[in-house]
C-alpha positions in Angstrom: 105.5 53.4 125.8 105.9 55.4 128.8 109.5 53.9 129.7 110.6 54.8 126.6 109.9 58.6 126.7 111.2 58.9 130.1 114.6 57.4 128.8 114.2 60.1 125.8 113.7 62.6 128.5 116.4 61.3 130.5 119.3 62.0 127.6 117.6 65.3 126.5 120.1 67.7 128.3 123.1 65.9 126.9 121.3 66.3 123.4 120.5 70.3 124.0 123.7 70.7 125.1 125.4 70.4 121.3 125.0 72.4 118.5 122.2 70.5 116.8 118.7 70.9 118.4 116.3 67.8 118.5 113.3 68.1 116.8 110.0 66.0 118.1 106.8 64.7 116.5 104.0 64.8 118.7 100.3 63.4 118.2 98.0 66.6 119.5 95.1 65.1 117.9 94.0 68.7 117.5 94.0 70.9 114.6 94.7 73.9 116.5 96.6 74.7 119.1 94.2 73.8 121.9 96.4 70.7 123.0 99.3 72.7 123.9 97.1 75.2 125.8 95.1 73.0 127.9 98.6 71.3 128.7 100.6 74.3 129.4 103.0 73.4 126.5 104.4 76.2 124.3 106.4 74.9 121.8 109.3 76.9 120.5 108.9 76.7 116.7 107.1 73.7 114.2 104.4 72.9 111.9 101.3 71.7 112.5 99.5 69.2 110.0 95.9 69.1 109.4 96.1 65.3 110.9 97.1 67.1 114.4 100.5 65.8 114.0 103.1 68.7 115.1 106.8 68.6 114.5 109.0 70.9 116.0 111.1 72.4 118.7 110.5 72.2 122.5 112.6 73.1 125.6 113.0 70.7 128.7 110.4 71.7 130.7 107.7 71.6 127.8 109.7 67.9 127.2 108.3 67.3 130.7 104.9 68.7 130.0 104.7 66.5 127.4 105.3 63.9 129.4 103.0 64.2 131.8 100.1 64.5 129.4 101.0 61.0 128.6 100.4 61.8 124.7 102.3 60.0 122.2 105.6 61.6 120.6 108.2 60.7 118.9 112.2 61.9 118.1 112.0 63.7 114.4 114.2 61.3 112.4 116.2 63.3 109.6 114.4 62.9 106.5 116.3 62.8 102.7 115.4 66.0 101.1 112.9 65.7 98.4 114.0 65.6 95.0 112.9 68.9 93.2 112.1 68.3 89.4 114.4 69.2 87.4 112.0 71.7 85.3 112.2 74.2 88.1 116.1 74.8 88.1 117.8 75.6 90.7 119.8 79.0 92.2 122.6 80.2 90.0 126.1 79.4 91.5 126.9 83.2 93.4 130.1 83.6 94.1 130.4 84.4 97.9 131.7 88.1 98.8 135.1 88.2 100.1 134.1 90.4 102.8 131.5 87.6 104.3 133.1 85.0 106.4 131.5 82.4 108.9 132.0 83.3 112.7 133.1 81.9 116.3 129.7 80.6 117.0 129.3 77.6 115.8 130.2 78.9 112.4 127.6 82.2 113.1 128.8 85.6 113.9 128.4 86.6 117.5 126.5 90.2 118.3 130.3 91.8 118.2 131.4 90.1 114.7 128.4 91.5 113.3 128.7 95.0 114.8 132.6 94.7 113.3 131.5 93.8 110.1 129.1 96.7 109.7 132.1 99.0 110.6 134.1 97.3 107.9 130.9 97.6 105.4 131.0 101.5 106.2 135.1 101.8 105.8 135.4 100.0 102.7 131.8 101.2 100.9 131.8 104.7 102.6 129.9 106.2 99.1 127.1 104.0 99.2 126.4 102.4 102.7 125.6 104.4 105.9 127.2 104.0 108.9 125.3 102.2 111.5 122.9 104.1 113.1 120.8 103.9 116.3 117.3 104.4 115.5 116.4 108.0 117.2 117.7 107.2 121.0 116.2 103.8 121.5 118.0 101.2 123.3 116.9 97.4 124.1 116.5 96.0 127.7 120.0 96.0 128.3 120.8 99.2 126.8 122.0 98.0 123.8 121.4 100.6 120.7 119.2 99.6 117.8 120.8 100.1 114.6 119.8 100.4 111.1 122.0 101.2 108.1 121.1 102.2 104.6 122.6 101.3 101.3 121.9 103.5 98.5 124.0 105.9 95.9 123.7 109.0 98.5 122.9 106.7 101.5 123.7 110.1 103.3 120.5 111.5 101.7 117.0 111.3 102.1 116.0 110.8 98.4 112.8 110.4 96.4 113.4 107.0 95.8 111.4 103.9 96.7 112.4 102.2 99.9 112.5 98.7 101.5 113.8 97.5 104.8 115.0 93.9 105.5 115.1 92.8 109.6 116.9 90.4 111.0 116.9 88.6 114.9 113.6 89.2 116.1 113.9 85.9 117.7 117.2 85.3 119.4 117.9 81.3 118.1 117.6 82.4 115.0 121.3 83.0 113.8 121.0 82.0 110.2 118.8 85.4 109.7 121.3 88.0 110.9 124.2 85.9 109.0 122.5 85.6 105.5 121.8 89.2 105.8 125.2 90.3 106.4 126.1 87.9 103.2 123.7 90.3 100.9 124.9 93.7 102.4 128.7 92.8 101.2 127.3 90.9 98.0 125.3 94.1 97.1 128.2 96.7 97.8 130.7 94.5 96.3 128.9 94.0 93.4 128.2 97.6 93.0 129.3 99.0 89.5 129.9 95.8 88.2 126.5 94.2 88.1 124.3 95.9 86.1 121.3 95.3 87.8 122.6 95.8 91.2 123.8 99.1 90.4 120.4 99.7 89.2 119.3 98.6 92.7 121.7 100.7 94.4 120.8 103.6 91.9 117.7 104.0 92.4 116.5 102.8 95.8 117.1 103.2 99.5 117.9 100.0 101.1 117.3 99.7 104.8 118.6 97.0 107.2 118.0 96.5 111.0 120.4 93.4 111.7 119.3 92.9 115.5 115.7 93.7 116.6 116.6 91.3 119.7 120.3 92.2 120.7 119.5 91.2 124.2 118.4 87.7 123.7 121.4 87.3 121.0 124.0 88.0 123.5 122.2 85.8 126.1 122.7 83.0 123.7 126.2 83.3 123.0 126.6 83.9 126.6 125.1 80.5 127.8 126.2 78.7 124.7 129.2 79.9 123.0 129.5 77.1 120.5 126.1 77.8 119.6 122.9 76.0 120.3 121.2 78.6 122.4 117.3 78.2 122.5 116.5 81.6 124.0 113.5 83.4 121.6 112.5 86.5 123.5 113.8 89.3 124.6 115.2 90.0 128.5 112.3 91.7 130.0 112.4 91.0 133.8 108.4 89.9 134.3 108.8 89.3 137.7 108.0 85.3 137.6 109.5 84.9 134.5 112.0 86.7 131.8 110.9 88.1 128.3 108.5 89.0 125.6 108.4 87.5 122.3 108.7 90.7 120.1 107.2 89.1 117.0 103.8 88.8 119.4 104.4 92.7 120.6 102.7 94.5 117.5 99.7 96.4 118.0 97.8 95.1 114.8 95.3 92.2 116.3 97.2 92.1 119.6 96.3 89.8 122.0 93.7 88.3 119.5 93.6 85.1 121.5 95.5 82.9 123.4 96.2 80.6 120.5 98.3 82.8 118.5 100.1 84.4 121.4 100.0 84.2 125.1 99.2 86.3 128.4 101.2 83.9 130.6 104.9 85.8 131.3 106.8 82.1 131.2 105.4 81.2 128.0 107.5 81.5 124.6 104.9 83.2 122.7 104.0 85.7 125.7 103.1 88.6 124.2 104.0 91.2 127.0 101.5 93.5 129.0 100.5 95.6 126.0 101.0 96.5 122.4 104.3 97.9 122.2 105.4 97.8 125.4 109.1 96.6 124.4 111.9 99.4 123.4 112.8 96.7 120.4 109.6 97.0 118.7 108.7 100.6 119.8 112.1 101.1 117.8 110.6 99.6 114.9 107.7 101.2 115.0 109.3 104.5 115.1 111.2 104.0 112.0 108.2 102.7 109.9 106.5 105.8 110.9 109.3 107.6 110.1 110.1 106.6 106.4 107.9 105.2 103.3 109.1 101.7 103.2 107.0 100.2 100.5 108.3 96.5 101.2 109.6 94.5 104.3 111.0 91.2 104.7 111.1 90.3 107.9 113.8 87.2 108.5 113.8 84.5 110.6 114.4 80.8 110.7 113.6 78.0 110.3 111.5 76.0 107.6 112.6 77.2 104.1 108.9 79.7 104.2 107.4 82.7 102.8 105.0 83.8 104.7 102.5 86.9 104.2 99.4 88.4 105.9 97.0 87.9 107.2 98.7 86.0 110.0 96.0 86.3 113.4 92.9 85.0 111.2 92.6 82.5 108.4 91.9 85.0 105.6 93.2 86.7 102.8 94.2 90.2 102.5 92.9 92.5 99.6 96.3 92.3 98.2 96.4 88.3 98.5 97.1 88.2 94.3 100.2 90.3 94.7 101.7 88.4 98.0 100.9 85.2 96.1 102.7 86.5 92.7 105.4 87.9 94.6 106.3 84.5 96.7 105.9 82.2 93.6 108.3 84.9 91.9 111.2 85.2 94.6 111.0 81.0 95.3 111.3 80.3 91.9 114.7 79.0 92.4 115.4 78.6 95.9 111.7 76.4 96.2 110.2 78.1 99.6 107.1 77.0 100.5 105.0 80.3 100.4 101.3 81.3 101.9 99.9 82.9 104.8 101.1 81.3 108.3 98.2 79.0 108.1 99.2 77.5 104.3 102.8 77.2 105.5 102.6 76.3 109.5 98.9 75.3 109.9 98.2 77.9 112.7 97.9 81.3 113.4 99.7 84.4 115.0 98.3 87.3 116.4 100.5 90.5 117.2 103.2 90.2 114.8 105.1 92.3 112.7 104.0 91.4 109.3 100.1 92.1 110.3 100.7 95.7 111.8 103.2 96.7 108.8 100.5 95.3 106.5 97.2 96.5 108.3 98.2 99.8 110.3 97.5 102.7 108.0 96.7 105.9 110.3 100.1 106.2 111.8 102.3 105.3 108.6 101.5 104.2 105.0 100.8 100.3 103.9 103.7 98.3 103.7 103.8 94.9 101.5 105.6 93.3 104.9 106.2 89.2 104.9 108.5 87.0 106.7 111.3 84.7 105.5 112.3 81.4 106.9 115.8 80.6 105.9 116.9 76.7 106.6 115.0 73.6 106.2 113.5 71.6 108.9 116.8 69.2 109.4 118.7 72.6 109.8 116.8 73.5 112.6 117.6 76.9 114.5 121.6 76.1 114.3 122.6 74.5 110.9 126.2 72.6 110.8 128.6 74.9 109.6 128.7 73.3 106.0 125.0 74.3 105.2 125.4 77.8 106.6 126.9 79.4 103.2 124.3 77.5 100.9 121.6 79.0 103.3 122.8 82.0 102.7 122.8 82.0 99.0 119.1 80.5 98.8 118.5 83.7 101.1 120.5 85.9 98.9 118.8 84.6 95.8 115.2 85.7 97.0 116.4 88.9 98.1 117.8 90.1 95.0 114.5 89.0 92.9 112.8 91.0 95.9 114.3 93.9 95.3 112.9 94.5 91.5 109.5 94.6 93.0 110.7 97.7 95.1 111.4 99.6 91.7 109.1 100.1 88.7 109.1 96.6 87.4 106.8 94.7 84.9 107.2 91.4 83.7 106.1 90.1 80.1 104.7 86.7 79.2 104.7 85.6 75.3 101.6 83.5 75.3 102.2 82.1 71.7 102.5 78.3 71.2 106.4 76.9 70.6 105.4 76.0 67.0 104.8 78.6 64.3 102.3 77.7 62.0 101.7 80.8 59.9 104.0 83.1 57.9 102.0 85.8 59.4 100.6 86.6 62.2 100.7 88.2 66.0 102.5 86.8 68.9 100.1 87.5 72.0 101.8 88.3 75.3 101.1 89.9 78.2 102.5 92.5 80.5 102.2 93.0 84.2 103.3 95.6 86.7 104.4 93.8 89.9 106.5 96.4 91.5 105.6 98.6 94.3 106.8 101.9 92.6 103.8 103.4 90.5 102.8 104.6 88.5 104.8 103.5 86.2 105.5 103.4 82.0 106.9 100.8 80.0 108.2 100.1 76.7 108.2 96.6 75.4 110.4 95.8 72.2 110.8 92.5 70.1 114.2 92.1 68.8 114.8 89.0 66.2 117.8 86.9 67.1 117.3 84.8 64.3 117.2 85.7 60.6 114.2 83.8 60.2 111.7 86.2 62.0 111.2 89.8 61.6 108.6 92.2 63.5 107.2 95.5 61.2 106.6 97.4 64.4 108.6 96.3 67.1 108.0 98.5 69.9 104.7 99.5 72.4 104.8 101.7 75.0 102.6 101.5 77.8 101.8 104.2 80.2 100.3 104.9 84.0 100.6 101.1 84.9 99.5 100.2 88.5 100.3 97.8 90.9 99.2 94.3 89.7 97.5 96.1 86.4 98.0 93.7 83.2 97.5 94.5 79.5 97.0 92.1 77.0 98.2 92.8 73.6 99.8 91.2 70.8 103.1 92.1 68.2 102.9 91.2 64.6 105.4 89.3 63.1 106.6 87.8 59.8 108.4 84.4 59.7 110.0 82.5 56.8 108.7 78.8 56.4 110.0 77.9 53.4 111.8 74.9 55.0 110.4 72.0 55.9 113.3 71.1 58.4 112.8 71.7 61.8 114.4 75.2 62.8 114.6 77.1 65.6 113.4 80.9 65.8 114.7 82.9 68.8 114.1 86.8 69.7 114.0 88.6 72.4 111.5 90.6 74.0 113.0 93.5 76.5 111.4 95.4 79.1 112.4 99.2 80.1 111.2 101.4 82.4 112.8 104.2 81.7 116.1 103.5 84.1 116.7 99.7 83.2 115.7 97.3 80.6 115.4 93.3 81.0 115.7 90.8 78.3 113.9 87.6 78.1 115.0 85.3 75.1 112.6 83.1 73.5 112.9 80.1 71.9 110.1 79.0 68.9 110.3 76.4 65.9 109.2 75.8 62.6 108.8 73.1 60.3 106.6 70.0 59.1 103.7 69.6 61.9 100.7 68.2 63.1 98.0 68.5 65.5 97.8 65.0 66.7 94.9 65.8 69.2 92.5 68.7 69.6 89.4 69.1 71.6 87.2 72.1 72.3 86.0 70.5 75.6 82.2 70.7 74.5 81.9 67.2 75.6 83.6 64.0 77.6 83.7 62.0 74.0 87.5 62.1 74.2 88.0 61.8 77.9 87.2 58.7 80.4 87.5 59.1 84.4 85.1 59.9 87.6 83.6 63.0 88.6 84.9 65.1 86.2 82.6 66.3 83.7 82.1 69.5 81.6 80.8 73.0 83.2 79.2 75.8 81.7 80.8 78.1 84.9 83.6 79.0 82.5 84.5 78.6 78.7 87.1 79.8 76.1 85.5 78.4 72.9 82.0 77.4 72.7 79.9 76.9 76.2 81.9 74.2 78.2 85.0 73.6 79.6 86.1 70.3 81.7 86.5 70.1 85.5 86.4 67.9 88.6 83.6 69.6 90.2 81.3 71.0 87.1 78.3 71.8 89.5 80.1 73.5 92.4 83.1 72.8 94.7 84.8 69.6 94.9 84.4 67.3 97.6 86.9 66.7 100.6 89.2 64.0 100.6 88.4 63.2 96.5 91.0 61.8 94.5 89.6 62.0 90.7 91.7 61.2 87.4 90.3 61.7 83.8 92.3 59.8 81.0 93.0 61.3 77.4 90.9 58.3 75.4 93.3 59.1 72.3 97.1 57.4 72.1 99.3 60.2 71.1 101.8 59.3 68.6 105.3 60.6 68.8 107.1 58.4 66.1 109.5 60.8 64.3 109.0 63.7 66.0 111.5 66.2 66.6 109.5 68.2 69.2 106.1 67.8 70.8 104.0 70.5 72.9 100.6 70.3 74.9 98.8 73.5 74.5 95.7 74.3 76.6 93.9 77.0 78.8 93.6 76.8 82.1 92.2 78.5 85.2 91.8 77.4 89.0 90.9 77.8 92.5 92.7 75.0 95.3 93.4 75.1 98.7 97.2 76.3 98.3 99.5 73.5 99.3 97.2 70.9 100.1 95.0 70.5 97.3 96.3 70.4 93.7 96.0 69.0 90.0 98.7 67.6 88.2 98.9 66.8 84.1 100.8 63.2 84.0 102.0 61.2 81.3 102.4 57.3 80.1 104.6 55.7 77.7 103.9 51.9 79.1 100.0 51.9 78.4 99.3 53.6 82.0 101.7 50.9 84.4 103.7 54.4 85.1 102.9 57.7 85.6 105.1 60.5 85.1 104.2 64.2 86.0 104.4 67.0 83.6 106.1 70.4 84.0 104.2 73.6 82.4 104.8 77.2 82.7 102.7 77.6 85.6 103.4 74.6 87.7 104.6 75.2 90.8 107.1 72.4 93.5 104.4 70.2 95.1 104.7 71.1 99.1 105.3 67.8 101.7 101.3 67.7 101.7 101.1 67.6 98.0 103.5 65.6 95.7 106.7 66.8 97.2 108.7 68.4 94.8 106.7 67.5 91.8 104.9 70.0 89.6 101.5 70.7 90.5 98.8 73.2 89.7 97.4 74.6 93.0 96.6 78.3 94.7 94.7 80.4 92.8 94.2 81.7 89.2 91.4 83.2 88.4 91.6 84.2 85.1 91.7 82.0 81.8 96.0 81.5 81.4 98.1 79.9 78.3 99.4 76.5 79.6 102.0 74.5 77.5 103.9 71.8 78.2 107.0 70.4 76.3 106.6 66.8 76.1 109.8 66.2 73.5 111.2 64.1 75.7 108.8 61.2 75.1 109.5 61.6 71.2 109.3 58.1 69.4 107.3 57.1 71.9 103.2 56.3 72.1 101.9 58.6 74.8 99.1 58.5 77.1 97.7 61.6 79.1 96.0 62.4 82.1 94.4 64.9 84.7 94.8 63.7 88.5 93.3 66.1 91.2 93.4 65.6 95.0 92.0 67.2 98.2 92.9 66.7 101.8 90.2 66.6 104.6 88.9 70.4 104.8 88.5 73.4 102.7 87.0 72.9 99.2 87.0 75.6 96.7 85.7 76.2 93.1 88.2 73.4 91.4 90.3 73.3 88.0 89.1 73.7 84.7 90.7 73.2 81.3 89.5 73.9 77.8 90.7 73.7 74.1 93.1 71.1 74.5 95.3 70.0 71.7 98.7 68.3 70.9 100.8 69.7 68.6 104.5 67.7 67.2 107.2 68.3 64.6 108.8 66.1 62.5 112.1 65.7 60.6 111.4 65.6 56.7 114.8 63.6 56.3 113.2 60.8 58.1 110.6 60.4 55.3 111.2 58.4 52.3 110.7 59.8 48.6 107.0 58.6 47.7 106.1 56.8 44.5 105.4 59.0 41.9 101.8 58.1 40.9 98.8 59.7 41.4 96.6 57.0 42.1 98.5 56.4 45.7 96.0 59.4 46.4 92.5 60.6 46.4 92.4 64.6 47.1 88.8 65.8 48.0 87.6 69.8 48.0 84.2 70.6 49.9 82.7 73.3 51.9 86.4 74.9 52.8 87.6 71.7 53.7 90.5 69.6 51.7 90.6 65.8 52.3 93.2 63.7 51.5 93.0 59.8 51.5 96.0 57.6 50.8 95.3 54.4 48.8 98.9 52.7 49.5 100.6 51.5 52.5 103.9 53.8 53.3 106.2 53.1 55.9 107.5 56.1 56.8 104.9 59.4 57.7 103.2 61.5 54.8 102.9 65.1 55.0 100.4 67.5 53.0 102.3 71.3 52.2 99.8 74.0 50.9 101.3 77.2 48.9 99.5 80.3 47.3 100.5 81.3 43.9 103.5 83.0 44.8 104.6 80.3 46.3 104.5 80.9 49.9 103.8 78.0 52.3 100.9 78.6 54.1 100.7 75.5 56.1 101.8 71.5 56.5 100.4 69.0 58.3 101.2 65.2 59.0 98.8 62.9 57.4 97.3 60.4 60.3 96.3 57.1 59.7 95.8 57.4 55.9 93.7 60.4 56.2 93.5 64.0 57.1 91.3 66.8 56.7 92.3 70.6 56.3 90.2 73.6 57.2 90.3 76.8 54.8 87.6 79.0 57.0 90.6 81.2 57.7 92.4 81.4 54.2 91.1 84.1 51.7 89.4 82.7 48.1 91.8 81.9 45.6 93.9 79.0 43.8 96.4 76.7 45.9 98.8 74.4 45.1 99.4 70.9 47.7 102.1 68.9 47.7 102.4 65.5 49.2 105.7 63.8 50.5 
């Protein structure tokens, strides 16, 4: 083994001279960075798993230190990218801006090329962007001006509009961070006036950019490696016996908190400097933020496909953790970046960084919702291949555009109704939540029919003075035509207007012959079989109990549990079918998870199901698959479309897994049911004989018993004396019951078909 390690080391200079940087897996045997500290090893970048396996990049000196420690390590072999479940979708096929291009440094811009692009932007779009402007009189260690720019409708004026900041190149070996920033800036400028949402952003916000926090380190890399591939990270401070300070360890909040998240040793790649804000580059950022009212800041880095938010110095959540998690889930909806604190994403802590100071420093400036984006995946590394540069820019663009919404008066509305409409009139429940930091905010919610079979008597509601994360549960009255037994779509729009801009969401629901195939209020375990799961009185929607994998407390470490529904779900003759249930959970994000799975082969194989609240599983979960994880601390309405299993018999189960550390309260579900829609054209004409059926009515319950075997499904429909259909259901196993508790007294007509 030792000979192999020496051979790897001897070939390393050749490998590092290429554009692609080798990545190594090191078995540290430690859950934190104690191993690296004890052995004088400082990785440039990487990911630490709870098993102690660290995958990352090291320079030649640190590879030698690893060899000297005689610990096991191997070169990382490129992995086949995990397949993302189709239900999550992908980013739109953005048309790249005409002004953007590849650079001359392995496809990336040089420092001078970026400055030239910024000058071109101002020359082409002087009415919506400023020229590059020096931050006060700040210059870098090597006397390069530290610049910022602003995109807005009146860029030279300081208007009373919400402000957002994007930065790049805190670390100089991360060229993708500035490459995507130039792409994003051109995209905004070129689409102003033609794209309504981008026009709204530029007219109503002030969008700031600091393209180079660390220009000297960037120039050093391009000088030493003009074709790309340079690994210099820090600035160019002369420390005496070493060079450079890690600028993202030089901010004041929790500066020097410990020797694991930063270092006091000058040669270390995480060297934090002699004191907080000792470097002119971080002083410039500090000055800029103290002289603006930035609400949100996104500090771009590379690599990892990550979204990282405070706290970073310790494994704690902030008081705004729910906002950060909601933001992370929203802006990564299509590029599928992993989001969480630095511990939840990279597996370790950092201190003295830009995000903790941006968020935590409240004396010299306002609170900033500051976080980091890491563009490019593990296989891309610091210097992605030429053909990967543009896709990385598009993935980051989607996230940047989504983030701009959070800077404005922004709210999201969720329709919490079931997909199958069973009543001709009633109320559609919805939740409106304010997610924009420009508060207080007012919103008008409007329901607009698209199909002719639904109407809204009072289609508009106004919500005033909503604060950040404030939500309102409400409903909208509707009337729906259920006269046809045939499967029909019901389509309508829910719009949300903030006074300047309207967003639209198209909703599709269904009507027709339907049947509740399974319904459980989760008051006992009679309908379920499995280990660990049981009823819990901690939370409940209806009745006293819900079902949880840890009904009496926190779940266990390394717990693997499942619960299978005893009912076989028969989807014969169905057009559409849905699972509906209520749920809430507290699970360690990116590590512990729950899945809802289905089997159409009697349990031989199981497939994960995708719902409204499932997220993309991390590489420490079922990677790329839909999972429930993180924290949802209120009951949500979950719905899962199982129409793809039409015509089959289905088994359902929940599966829970926890890893070797950190337990939480767990997962709870309640009011679980399965409903299906049928096409009446598949139903044969019934024999006209009253002897085929017995119908009973007792204590507000109508019972139908079928005395003859029919080859096709049977349905019973209920009408009032006006001929209006009020219900229709499928007769299961020659018998069914209809409950009339919610109907007024009177005479009703039934029809069996």
